[in-house]
N, C-alpha and C positions, 0 to 999 in steps of 0.2 A: 504494500500500500504506500510505502514511502517513495517508491519509484515513480508512481503516478503524480504524487505531490511535487516531486522534484521536476518532472517533465512539465507540469502546469506552470511552475515558477519560471522555468527556462523559456517557455513559449510566450510569456507575457512581454509586451513591449516596454521599453524603458520609460519611466515617467519623465515628462519634459520639465524644464525649468518653470514654464508658465502654462497653465491649463485653465480652461473655462468650460462650464457645463452648458452654456448657451450655444446651440448649433449655428447661430448667425455670426458668432465671434470668429475671428481668424485664428484664435488660440484653441479652438475646439478640435479634438482628435477622437473620432468615433471608435477607433479600435481599442482605445484605453477603457472606454465605458462599458465594454463587454465584461469587465472585471470590477470588483468592488474596491474603490479607492478610498483611503482614509487620509485625513489631514490633521496634523498636530500643530497648534500655535502655542508657543511658549510651554511645550511639554504637556498641554491639555488637548485631548482629542475634540475636534469640532465636527458637528454633523450638518451645519447650515452654510457651508462654504460654497459660493457661486464661482469664484475664480481665485487663483493663487499665483504668486511669483516667489520662488525660493530665493533667487539671487538678490532681489530687492527687499525681501522680508515683509511681505504683506499678504493679506487675504481680503476678499470682498464678501460681505454677507448682506442679506436683505435687511433693510431698515424697517422693521415693524410691518405694517400693512400698506405703507405708502407706495404709490405707483407713479410712474412718469406718464407723459402724455400719450405714449404708445401702449400703455397697459403693462409695461415691464416693471418689476420691483426696483425701487431705488436702492442702490448699493452703498454700503458704508465700508470704509477701508480701516482694517485693524492691522497694526504693525507689531512685529516681533519675530522670533525664530520660527520659521516654517519648515515642516517636514512632511513629505508626501510618501505614502506607502500603500502596498496592496494588502488588503485584509485577508 
């Protein structure tokens, strides 16, 4: 059983420096979202991240129920140490 887990890990694409869950974004990568991706900000796992950038050290999360004029959630930027990983 450990062999299949090792093969699954090897088959996963590398996580990019910047990734967004919105398909309209240029930082969206569909192949990565076939797997469950986790994000840690300052050592604490976050489940509400819309976009992240590891090198610049920020994540974007939805700001409450506020929407922009196109109906997309307004995003708030949080800064700190960002880690991306497969669950």
